[in-house]
VOZA-902072 format. One record per residue: residue number from 1; x, y, z of N, C-alpha, C in turn; residue in three letters; chain. Coordinates in pm, whole numbers, padded with zeros to 5 digits. Layout:
<pts>
(NUM, (X, Y, Z), (X, Y, Z), (X, Y, Z), ALA, A) ...
</pts>
This chain:
<pts>
(1, (00093, -00140, -00006), (00011, -00006, 00029), (00104, 00115, 00010), MET, A) (2, (00030, 00223, -00066), (00103, 00379, -00070), (00113, 00420, 00053), ASP, A) (3, (00156, 00535, 00089), (00164, 00619, 00225), (00033, 00658, 00246), ARG, A) (4, (-00058, 00734, 00148), (-00152, 00770, 00196), (-00268, 00662, 00219), GLU, A) (5, (-00270, 00565, 00147), (-00336, 00443, 00190), (-00327, 00399, 00326), THR, A) (6, (-00188, 00376, 00354), (-00176, 00346, 00498), (-00224, 00439, 00575), LEU, A) (7, (-00207, 00577, 00592), (-00250, 00668, 00672), (-00414, 00667, 00690), ARG, A) (8, (-00487, 00640, 00572), (-00630, 00628, 00589), (-00677, 00520, 00663), ARG, A) (9, (-00582, 00379, 00632), (-00598, 00255, 00730), (-00560, 00282, 00890), VAL, A) (10, (-00452, 00331, 00896), (-00421, 00381, 01041), (-00521, 00484, 01109), TRP, A) (11, (-00571, 00554, 01036), (-00663, 00677, 01085), (-00814, 00601, 01104), GLN, A) (12, (-00835, 00493, 01078), (-00986, 00405, 01081), (-00919, 00335, 01198), ARG, A) (13, (-00832, 00287, 01227), (-00784, 00227, 01352), (-00804, 00323, 01462), GLU, A) (14, (-00741, 00426, 01462), (-00735, 00555, 01542), (-00874, 00572, 01595), GLU, A) (15, (-00967, 00614, 01498), (-01094, 00622, 01519), (-01171, 00525, 01611), ASP, A) (16, (-01141, 00399, 01569), (-01214, 00316, 01621), (-01155, 00242, 01754), ALA, A) (17, (-01069, 00343, 01809), (-00981, 00303, 01964), (-01060, 00317, 02057), ALA, A) (18, (-01182, 00245, 02108), (-01237, 00253, 02224), (-01251, 00129, 02271), HIS, A) (19, (-01281, 00116, 02431), (-01263, 00005, 02482), (-01384, -00034, 02570), ILE, A) (20, (-01447, -00142, 02564), (-01564, -00144, 02668), (-01510, -00255, 02779), HIS, A) (21, (-01492, -00221, 02905), (-01453, -00286, 03001), (-01301, -00295, 02984), GLY, A) (22, (-01250, -00424, 02979), (-01085, -00420, 02966), (-01097, -00528, 02801), TRP, A) (23, (-01164, -00509, 02703), (-01173, -00590, 02592), (-01084, -00547, 02482), ASP, A) (24, (-00985, -00657, 02454), (-00906, -00638, 02350), (-00911, -00720, 02225), PHE, A) (25, (-01034, -00765, 02236), (-01111, -00863, 02123), (-01056, -00822, 02007), SER, A) (26, (-01045, -00703, 01961), (-01042, -00618, 01851), (-00889, -00642, 01786), HIS, A) (27, (-00827, -00688, 01871), (-00680, -00719, 01815), (-00679, -00887, 01813), LEU, A) (28, (-00762, -00926, 01818), (-00771, -01068, 01820), (-00683, -01149, 01665), ARG, A) (29, (-00565, -01186, 01707), (-00515, -01246, 01601), (-00379, -01176, 01538), GLY, A) (30, (-00391, -01025, 01593), (-00309, -00935, 01539), (-00187, -00899, 01638), ARG, A) (31, (-00202, -00953, 01749), (-00091, -00928, 01830), (-00088, -01046, 01924), TYR, A) (32, (00010, -01040, 02030), (00063, -01159, 02107), (00099, -01093, 02234), THR, A) (33, (00047, -01113, 02329), (00098, -01098, 02457), (00095, -01167, 02576), VAL, A) (34, (00166, -01170, 02675), (00140, -01265, 02809), (00097, -01418, 02781), GLU, A) (35, (00179, -01479, 02684), (00161, -01617, 02659), (00264, -01663, 02747), THR, A) (36, (00365, -01618, 02757), (00484, -01708, 02842), (00499, -01623, 02964), ASP, A) (37, (00455, -01593, 03063), (00492, -01554, 03206), (00509, -01635, 03272), LEU, A) (38, (00611, -01641, 03373), (00661, -01770, 03429), (00559, -01779, 03557), PRO, A) (39, (00428, -01705, 03565), (00352, -01775, 03659), (00211, -01768, 03585), TRP, A) (40, (00098, -01806, 03670), (-00053, -01818, 03576), (-00116, -01751, 03684), ASP, A) (41, (-00152, -01607, 03667), (-00201, -01555, 03776), (-00354, -01618, 03826), TYR, A) (42, (-00449, -01655, 03713), (-00558, -01739, 03752), (-00494, -01863, 03862), ARG, A) (43, (-00434, -01929, 03801), (-00396, -02035, 03894), (-00364, -02024, 04052), GLN, A) (44, (-00288, -01917, 04043), (-00270, -01867, 04176), (-00374, -01819, 04230), LEU, A) (45, (-00458, -01760, 04206), (-00597, -01726, 04259), (-00654, -01839, 04314), VAL, A) (46, (-00695, -01906, 04219), (-00767, -02030, 04250), (-00728, -02130, 04376), ARG, A) (47, (-00572, -02110, 04378), (-00487, -02190, 04478), (-00558, -02123, 04638), GLN, A) (48, (-00586, -02024, 04622), (-00621, -01954, 04756), (-00755, -01937, 04760), HIS, A) (49, (-00858, -01964, 04682), (-00988, -01899, 04656), (-01065, -02021, 04729), LEU, A) (50, (-01162, -01993, 04828), (-01252, -02082, 04893), (-01362, -02040, 04902), ARG, A) (51, (-01477, -02084, 04905), (-01618, -02057, 04883), (-01669, -01994, 05011), GLU, A) (52, (-01580, -02035, 05111), (-01633, -01925, 05220), (-01532, -01816, 05271), ASP, A) (53, (-01463, -01765, 05169), (-01380, -01657, 05186), (-01465, -01532, 05159), LEU, A) (54, (-01444, -01393, 05206), (-01488, -01298, 05154), (-01388, -01229, 05065), GLU, A) (55, (-01427, -01186, 04950), (-01352, -01161, 04823), (-01352, -01035, 04793), LEU, A) (56, (-01264, -00967, 04767), (-01233, -00810, 04713), (-01169, -00821, 04588), LEU, A) (57, (-01214, -00759, 04497), (-01132, -00720, 04360), (-01137, -00586, 04337), ASP, A) (58, (-00991, -00543, 04329), (-00993, -00398, 04338), (-00923, -00334, 04198), CYS, A) (59, (-01005, -00265, 04173), (-01004, -00214, 03996), (-01045, -00324, 03941), ASP, A) (60, (-01146, -00358, 03923), (-01185, -00465, 03853), (-01208, -00460, 03741), THR, A) (61, (-01182, -00341, 03653), (-01222, -00326, 03511), (-01356, -00313, 03480), GLY, A) (62, (-01408, -00417, 03397), (-01554, -00435, 03372), (-01601, -00584, 03452), GLY, A) (63, (-01510, -00641, 03547), (-01562, -00746, 03659), (-01531, -00858, 03561), GLY, A) (64, (-01457, -00839, 03401), (-01455, -00998, 03344), (-01373, -01089, 03398), GLU, A) (65, (-01251, -01070, 03457), (-01194, -01172, 03554), (-01268, -01209, 03666), PHE, A) (66, (-01300, -01121, 03737), (-01372, -01158, 03851), (-01494, -01241, 03840), LEU, A) (67, (-01595, -01222, 03749), (-01705, -01330, 03736), (-01655, -01464, 03671), LEU, A) (68, (-01532, -01454, 03588), (-01480, -01583, 03555), (-01435, -01669, 03671), SER, A) (69, (-01397, -01618, 03786), (-01375, -01723, 03896), (-01513, -01780, 03964), LEU, A) (70, (-01627, -01724, 03923), (-01731, -01803, 03983), (-01764, -01825, 04128), GLY, A) (71, (-01688, -01714, 04202), (-01713, -01716, 04344), (-01862, -01688, 04404), HIS, A) (72, (-01898, -01711, 04526), (-02043, -01644, 04564), (-02043, -01539, 04544), PRO, A) (73, (-02145, -01499, 04499), (-02190, -01344, 04480), (-02189, -01289, 04610), TYR, A) (74, (-02252, -01339, 04679), (-02283, -01291, 04806), (-02143, -01286, 04898), HIS, A) (75, (-02047, -01320, 04870), (-01908, -01308, 04930), (-01818, -01241, 04852), ARG, A) (76, (-01861, -01161, 04745), (-01795, -01110, 04663), (-01830, -00939, 04665), THR, A) (77, (-01713, -00874, 04650), (-01715, -00728, 04651), (-01633, -00669, 04528), ALA, A) (78, (-01625, -00566, 04500), (-01557, -00469, 04374), (-01555, -00357, 04387), ALA, A) (79, (-01460, -00296, 04334), (-01422, -00146, 04304), (-01362, -00098, 04189), THR, A) (80, (-01418, -00014, 04127), (-01344, 00038, 04024), (-01371, 00213, 04011), GLU, A) (81, (-01254, 00251, 03955), (-01242, 00394, 03954), (-01269, 00474, 03805), GLY, A) (82, (-01254, 00381, 03686), (-01258, 00473, 03558), (-01425, 00482, 03546), TYR, A) (83, (-01439, 00574, 03508), (-01630, 00614, 03484), (-01688, 00495, 03420), PRO, A) (84, (-01632, 00486, 03285), (-01728, 00393, 03184), (-01710, 00290, 03250), PRO, A) (85, (-01607, 00229, 03313), (-01615, 00061, 03362), (-01685, 00084, 03460), ASN, A) (86, (-01691, 00186, 03553), (-01785, 00175, 03693), (-01939, 00170, 03650), ALA, A) (87, (-01928, 00250, 03520), (-02078, 00220, 03490), (-02120, 00107, 03451), ALA, A) (88, (-02032, 00026, 03353), (-02071, -00136, 03339), (-02076, -00212, 03457), LEU, A) (89, (-02008, -00182, 03553), (-01966, -00297, 03677), (-02134, -00254, 03770), CYS, A) (90, (-02187, -00138, 03752), (-02318, -00116, 03808), (-02439, -00158, 03740), ARG, A) (91, (-02423, -00221, 03591), (-02496, -00266, 03527), (-02486, -00443, 03545), LYS, A) (92, (-02364, -00479, 03555), (-02340, -00642, 03547), (-02310, -00705, 03685), THR, A) (93, (-02247, -00634, 03767), (-02198, -00688, 03899), (-02314, -00682, 03987), LEU, A) (94, (-02364, -00544, 04020), (-02456, -00512, 04134), (-02583, -00586, 04112), ALA, A) (95, (-02641, -00631, 04008), (-02758, -00686, 03973), (-02762, -00838, 04063), PRO, A) (96, (-02598, -00861, 04039), (-02589, -01027, 04097), (-02602, -01043, 04231), LEU, A) (97, (-02590, -00908, 04285), (-02565, -00941, 04470), (-02428, -00898, 04493), GLY, A) (98, (-02318, -00899, 04384), (-02175, -00829, 04439), (-02181, -00703, 04465), ILE, A) (99, (-02130, -00662, 04610), (-02140, -00519, 04645), (-02031, -00452, 04574), ARG, A) (100, (-02080, -00353, 04494), (-01967, -00263, 04407), (-01970, -00147, 04449), PHE, A) (101, (-01846, -00096, 04467), (-01841, 00072, 04474), (-01738, 00117, 04426), GLN, A) (102, (-01776, 00259, 04354), (-01696, 00338, 04231), (-01573, 00376, 04357), GLU, A) (103, (-01464, 00372, 04312), (-01364, 00393, 04395), (-01249, 00472, 04313), CYS, A) (104, (-01184, 00598, 04327), (-01091, 00641, 04255), (-00974, 00670, 04313), ARG, A) (105, (-00964, 00654, 04465), (-00841, 00675, 04553), (-00820, 00534, 04624), ASP, A) (106, (-00707, 00442, 04572), (-00677, 00331, 04628), (-00658, 00354, 04776), PRO, A) (107, (-00624, 00466, 04851), (-00598, 00465, 04970), (-00735, 00508, 05058), SER, A) (108, (-00849, 00513, 05008), (-00975, 00519, 05070), (-01065, 00447, 05012), ARG, A) (109, (-01084, 00303, 05022), (-01153, 00216, 04944), (-01267, 00215, 05059), ILE, A) (110, (-01404, 00211, 05027), (-01508, 00232, 05121), (-01564, 00096, 05159), PRO, A) (111, (-01479, 00049, 05235), (-01536, -00086, 05285), (-01494, -00071, 05442), PHE, A) (112, (-01556, -00161, 05531), (-01499, -00144, 05664), (-01368, -00234, 05688), ALA, A) (113, (-01304, -00197, 05793), (-01201, -00284, 05840), (-01213, -00419, 05865), ASP, A) (114, (-01094, -00470, 05831), (-01113, -00622, 05836), (-01247, -00699, 05785), GLU, A) (115, (-01259, -00649, 05672), (-01390, -00719, 05580), (-01359, -00815, 05508), SER, A) (116, (-01235, -00863, 05466), (-01192, -00941, 05362), (-01079, -01039, 05393), PHE, A) (117, (-01120, -01163, 05350), (-01001, -01297, 05362), (-00903, -01269, 05263), ASP, A) (118, (-00942, -01246, 05129), (-00867, -01224, 04997), (-00879, -01076, 04914), LEU, A) (119, (-00777, -01044, 04887), (-00817, -00918, 04795), (-00701, -00941, 04676), ILE, A) (120, (-00816, -00904, 04566), (-00693, -00926, 04422), (-00688, -00785, 04376), LEU, A) (121, (-00597, -00769, 04285), (-00579, -00654, 04188), (-00495, -00670, 04101), ASN, A) (122, (-00532, -00665, 03966), (-00488, -00735, 03862), (-00436, -00577, 03771), ARG, A) (123, (-00348, -00551, 03743), (-00311, -00399, 03664), (-00381, -00307, 03715), HIS, A) (124, (-00411, -00284, 03860), (-00464, -00165, 03897), (-00382, -00090, 04021), GLY, A) (125, (-00476, 00008, 04071), (-00342, 00094, 04163), (-00387, 00046, 04312), SER, A) (126, (-00302, 00046, 04383), (-00317, -00039, 04533), (-00242, 00096, 04609), PHE, A) (127, (-00277, 00074, 04767), (-00200, 00140, 04856), (-00220, 00038, 04964), HIS, A) (128, (-00057, -00007, 05008), (-00028, -00115, 05113), (-00093, -00099, 05246), PRO, A) (129, (-00114, 00026, 05287), (-00173, 00079, 05425), (-00322, 00045, 05415), GLY, A) (130, (-00371, 00087, 05321), (-00530, 00057, 05297), (-00576, -00088, 05291), GLU, A) (131, (-00502, -00160, 05195), (-00482, -00316, 05187), (-00511, -00406, 05315), LEU, A) (132, (-00384, -00359, 05411), (-00388, -00369, 05569), (-00505, -00377, 05637), HIS, A) (133, (-00539, -00236, 05612), (-00674, -00193, 05691), (-00801, -00311, 05665), ARG, A) (134, (-00824, -00350, 05536), (-00917, -00418, 05493), (-00908, -00548, 05521), LEU, A) (135, (-00779, -00630, 05511), (-00798, -00765, 05543), (-00781, -00788, 05684), LEU, A) (136, (-00849, -00923, 05715), (-00847, -00989, 05823), (-00711, -01065, 05868), ARG, A) (137, (-00689, -01066, 05995), (-00574, -01122, 06016), (-00550, -01272, 05942), PRO, A) (138, (-00424, -01301, 05889), (-00399, -01387, 05800), (-00446, -01373, 05636), GLY, A) (139, (-00516, -01287, 05620), (-00567, -01244, 05523), (-00452, -01224, 05373), GLY, A) (140, (-00486, -01231, 05269), (-00382, -01232, 05147), (-00423, -01127, 05063), LEU, A) (141, (-00338, -01065, 04990), (-00345, -00954, 04888), (-00242, -01028, 04765), PHE, A) (142, (-00339, -01052, 04655), (-00253, -01108, 04553), (-00271, -01020, 04436), LEU, A) (143, (-00145, -00975, 04400), (-00152, -00895, 04269), (-00061, -00902, 04139), THR, A) (144, (-00108, -00891, 04060), (-00022, -00905, 03901), (00000, -00749, 03830), GLU, A) (145, (00094, -00691, 03825), (00090, -00555, 03806), (00207, -00553, 03656), GLN, A) (146, (00174, -00428, 03608), (00215, -00365, 03479), (00345, -00279, 03571), VAL, A) (147, (00465, -00322, 03523), (00573, -00260, 03577), (00627, -00124, 03489), GLY, A) (148, (00715, -00041, 03569), (00743, 00105, 03514), (00805, 00081, 03390), GLU, A) (149, (00845, -00024, 03329), (00925, -00053, 03193), (00836, -00080, 03088), ASP, A) (150, (00733, -00106, 03133), (00625, -00179, 03030), (00600, -00103, 02878), ASN, A) (151, (00644, -00171, 02780), (00654, -00119, 02657), (00734, -00003, 02624), ASP, A) (152, (00846, 00012, 02706), (00911, 00133, 02666), (00967, 00172, 02527), ARG, A) (153, (01010, 00021, 02489), (01108, 00032, 02359), (00980, 00068, 02249), ASP, A) (154, (00849, 00040, 02265), (00745, 00082, 02162), (00713, 00224, 02172), LEU, A) (155, (00707, 00265, 02310), (00710, 00432, 02314), (00824, 00505, 02263), VAL, A) (156, (00947, 00443, 02258), (01059, 00517, 02215), (01052, 00521, 02065), GLU, A) (157, (00985, 00405, 02022), (00981, 00401, 01863), (00910, 00502, 01834), MET, A) (158, (00759, 00530, 01893), (00664, 00646, 01868), (00666, 00750, 01894), ALA, A) (159, (00709, 00783, 02049), (00710, 00928, 02119), (00824, 00898, 02185), LEU, A) (160, (00972, 00946, 02129), (01087, 00936, 02185), (01093, 01020, 02302), PRO, A) (161, (01161, 00991, 02399), (01173, 01075, 02522), (01050, 01113, 02592), GLY, A) (162, (00942, 01024, 02577), (00854, 01038, 02663), (00888, 00962, 02809), THR, A) (163, (00849, 01055, 02916), (00875, 01000, 03043), (00779, 00879, 03106), ALA, A) (164, (00837, 00827, 03196), (00760, 00712, 03224), (00651, 00744, 03317), LYS, A) (165, (00503, 00671, 03267), (00398, 00735, 03360), (00417, 00680, 03498), PRO, A) (166, (00458, 00607, 03534), (00457, 00538, 03684), (00581, 00493, 03724), PHE, A) (167, (00680, 00578, 03737), (00812, 00504, 03810), (00792, 00460, 03947), PRO, A) (168, (00886, 00368, 03971), (00884, 00308, 04125), (00817, 00190, 04086), HIS, A) (169, (00728, 00168, 04001), (00680, 00035, 04004), (00765, -00091, 03920), LEU, A) (170, (00799, -00152, 04046), (00894, -00255, 04015), (00894, -00325, 04130), ASN, A) (171, (00961, -00478, 04122), (00940, -00555, 04244), (01017, -00527, 04375), LEU, A) (172, (01117, -00489, 04353), (01203, -00423, 04477), (01147, -00317, 04543), ALA, A) (173, (01106, -00213, 04512), (01049, -00114, 04556), (00922, -00145, 04584), GLU, A) (174, (00827, -00212, 04544), (00699, -00236, 04578), (00703, -00352, 04720), GLN, A) (175, (00774, -00452, 04685), (00777, -00530, 04797), (00830, -00476, 04911), ARG, A) (176, (00927, -00341, 04925), (00962, -00288, 05040), (00837, -00228, 05097), ALA, A) (177, (00751, -00180, 05027), (00635, -00083, 05081), (00524, -00169, 05149), ARG, A) (178, (00527, -00288, 05090), (00439, -00408, 05164), (00485, -00425, 05298), PHE, A) (179, (00634, -00462, 05300), (00672, -00489, 05420), (00683, -00394, 05518), GLU, A) (180, (00685, -00256, 05486), (00687, -00133, 05558), (00542, -00139, 05624), ASP, A) (181, (00424, -00183, 05555), (00301, -00175, 05595), (00244, -00278, 05670), ALA, A) (182, (00349, -00369, 05706), (00333, -00498, 05830), (00304, -00599, 05721), GLY, A) (183, (00315, -00632, 05629), (00313, -00760, 05529), (00404, -00844, 05553), PHE, A) (184, (00395, -00987, 05537), (00468, -01095, 05530), (00487, -01124, 05345), ARG, A) (185, (00583, -01125, 05286), (00567, -01180, 05163), (00616, -01311, 05155), ILE, A) (186, (00480, -01375, 05070), (00483, -01497, 05041), (00544, -01542, 04919), LEU, A) (187, (00549, -01454, 04826), (00568, -01467, 04677), (00612, -01336, 04634), ALA, A) (188, (00721, -01327, 04534), (00733, -01207, 04450), (00830, -01246, 04337), GLY, A) (189, (00779, -01196, 04211), (00855, -01253, 04102), (00831, -01118, 03998), GLU, A) (190, (00920, -01133, 03890), (00917, -01015, 03809), (00969, -01082, 03672), GLU, A) (191, (00930, -00975, 03562), (00957, -01068, 03428), (00951, -00964, 03320), ALA, A) (192, (01017, -00989, 03220), (01011, -00895, 03089), (00980, -00990, 02980), TYR, A) (193, (00867, -00982, 02923), (00839, -01072, 02815), (00808, -01004, 02662), ARG, A) (194, (00806, -01045, 02563), (00769, -00995, 02438), (00621, -00969, 02437), PRO, A) (195, (00599, -00832, 02339), (00480, -00831, 02280), (00508, -00821, 02146), ILE, A) (196, (00411, -00879, 02073), (00430, -00854, 01903), (00305, -00810, 01872), GLU, A) (197, (00343, -00728, 01741), (00216, -00665, 01656), (00269, -00727, 01520), PHE, A) (198, (00135, -00773, 01446), (00146, -00822, 01306), (00105, -00726, 01230), TYR, A) (199, (00037, -00600, 01230), (00014, -00519, 01150), (00027, -00345, 01244), ASP, A) (200, (00078, -00264, 01152), (00073, -00158, 01239), (-00064, -00075, 01286), VAL, A) (201, (-00184, -00113, 01200), (-00279, -00081, 01249), (-00326, -00147, 01370), GLY, A) (202, (-00300, -00232, 01404), (-00340, -00321, 01559), (-00236, -00241, 01663), ALA, A) (203, (-00100, -00172, 01629), (-00040, -00102, 01737), (-00099, 00039, 01730), PHE, A) (204, (-00167, 00103, 01625), (-00232, 00241, 01659), (-00363, 00232, 01760), VAL, A) (205, (-00442, 00114, 01733), (-00526, 00105, 01803), (-00495, 00087, 01943), TRP, A) (206, (-00384, 00005, 01977), (-00343, -00027, 02108), (-00264, 00116, 02174), PHE, A) (207, (-00218, 00175, 02098), (-00144, 00316, 02152), (-00252, 00384, 02205), ALA, A) (208, (-00371, 00409, 02106), (-00439, 00506, 02158), (-00526, 00474, 02267), ARG, A) (209, (-00592, 00350, 02269), (-00624, 00291, 02394), (-00537, 00299, 02553), VAL, A) (210, (-00420, 00253, 02531), (-00334, 00267, 02629), (-00271, 00413, 02633), ILE, A) (211, (-00360, 00541, 02626), (-00303, 00674, 02651), (-00187, 00710, 02739), GLN, A) (212, (-00200, 00643, 02862), (-00106, 00671, 02967), (00034, 00651, 02939), TRP, A) (213, (00029, 00527, 02872), (00191, 00501, 02818), (00224, 00584, 02690), GLU, A) (214, (00135, 00629, 02621), (00156, 00672, 02458), (00062, 00829, 02470), PHE, A) (215, (00096, 00904, 02546), (00047, 01019, 02562), (00063, 01135, 02454), PRO, A) (216, (-00052, 01166, 02416), (-00039, 01242, 02282), (-00024, 01186, 02151), GLY, A) (217, (-00032, 01021, 02161), (-00013, 00947, 02015), (-00127, 00995, 01930), PHE, A) (218, (-00095, 01002, 01824), (-00191, 01021, 01686), (-00097, 00943, 01563), SER, A) (219, (-00205, 00935, 01463), (-00135, 00868, 01352), (-00085, 00996, 01279), VAL, A) (220, (-00143, 01124, 01287), (-00087, 01238, 01215), (00054, 01269, 01291), GLU, A) (221, (00035, 01292, 01416), (00171, 01317, 01492), (00281, 01241, 01452), ARG, A) (222, (00229, 01099, 01460), (00371, 00990, 01445), (00373, 00916, 01318), CYS, A) (223, (00313, 01003, 01209), (00305, 00924, 01086), (00464, 00873, 01042), PHE, A) (224, (00551, 00952, 01042), (00680, 00899, 00980), (00741, 00818, 01061), PRO, A) (225, (00729, 00781, 01186), (00761, 00680, 01277), (00653, 00574, 01257), ARG, A) (226, (00563, 00564, 01233), (00445, 00470, 01195), (00504, 00402, 01043), LEU, A) (227, (00559, 00448, 00980), (00593, 00424, 00866), (00747, 00329, 00881), LEU, A) (228, (00819, 00380, 00945), (00926, 00301, 00980), (00889, 00136, 01059), LYS, A) (229, (00790, 00174, 01132), (00722, 00019, 01199), (00688, -00058, 01082), MET, A) (230, (00619, -00004, 00974), (00545, -00086, 00870), (00680, -00143, 00784), GLN, A) (231, (00798, -00061, 00784), (00899, -00133, 00706), (00939, -00248, 00801), GLU, A) (232, (00954, -00229, 00937), (00990, -00333, 01005), (00909, -00469, 01007), ILE, A) (233, (00786, -00468, 00981), (00676, -00548, 00966), (00708, -00602, 00825), ILE, A) (234, (00742, -00525, 00757), (00725, -00619, 00582), (00887, -00674, 00575), GLU, A) (235, (00969, -00637, 00671), (01081, -00724, 00647), (01076, -00841, 00752), THR, A) (236, (01032, -00818, 00884), (01067, -00934, 00987), (00903, -01004, 01001), SER, A) (237, (00836, -00927, 00944), (00686, -01006, 00976), (00610, -00947, 01094), GLY, A) (238, (00695, -00898, 01198), (00636, -00844, 01329), (00691, -00714, 01392), LYS, A) (239, (00638, -00669, 01476), (00679, -00532, 01564), (00679, -00592, 01723), LEU, A) (240, (00807, -00589, 01745), (00844, -00623, 01878), (00850, -00542, 01991), ARG, A) (241, (00808, -00554, 02086), (00824, -00459, 02208), (00870, -00574, 02340), GLY, A) (242, (00844, -00470, 02441), (00889, -00573, 02577), (00768, -00536, 02673), THR, A) (243, (00723, -00642, 02733), (00629, -00584, 02863), (00713, -00623, 02974), ILE, A) (244, (00660, -00564, 03105), (00694, -00569, 03224), (00583, -00596, 03320), HIS, A) (245, (00614, -00704, 03382), (00514, -00747, 03484), (00608, -00799, 03654), ARG, A) (246, (00482, -00754, 03723), (00583, -00844, 03849), (00447, -00884, 03926), TYR, A) (247, (00479, -00977, 04021), (00370, -01053, 04099), (00407, -01028, 04281), LEU, A) (248, (00318, -01016, 04353), (00325, -01001, 04472), (00237, -01079, 04551), ILE, A) (249, (00237, -01182, 04660), (00144, -01217, 04754), (00219, -01197, 04860), ALA, A) (250, (00111, -01117, 04933), (00148, -01050, 05087), (00042, -01102, 05181), ALA, A) (251, (00080, -01131, 05269), (-00011, -01166, 05407), (-00024, -01062, 05495), GLN, A) (252, (-00161, -01078, 05586), (-00113, -00984, 05683), (-00116, -01063, 05814), LYS, A) 
</pts>
């Protein structure tokens, strides 16, 4: 395709870059990510989940992962701060009997002291002191997080010199925060793994959705750099970056 045809194709992806809950199905078959992490977050959750536990999922997104666990609804609670996702949760979670609260401040979660046996957080914000308050003695916080270096090579390709949006998000520093808050660390792991895009349009959609990593990204602004990405894909068949993840299991 010539340059102007590529521009139109990519601009259509830019215009389509909206997300419902945390649904990346638009990119199915067009990118690969998180296929080779050294842990299985879902399996770890299931290892600790029992039907009699009081469960809280913080920053639940649209509640997709939470609902997939099949935990008794009357023993389940959730928070979410992003307004479109919070509206979705009110429609999907609350009618089931799940206690849902909109919450944008992880240091002020609107549930009583020692309300939960298990708190989950996958790719959301957290405050160790507040989690310690919410957990019962012996309770567990289990989280998989996006690290500070996530997608940095891709960011440099598209928007060189962009600052990290969330510095200090790494295993060593966050582990220390939990220990300072009175937790015992049961597990801590960190991993850097590939993310691959098979067409530039898929990357455009991704970069527009993940605005905090790619601030100010647009096809118009980044067009010359997108053309260089197109050359990489035409040569190697894929555009490769690097994700950064870490896992913490912390017990009160």
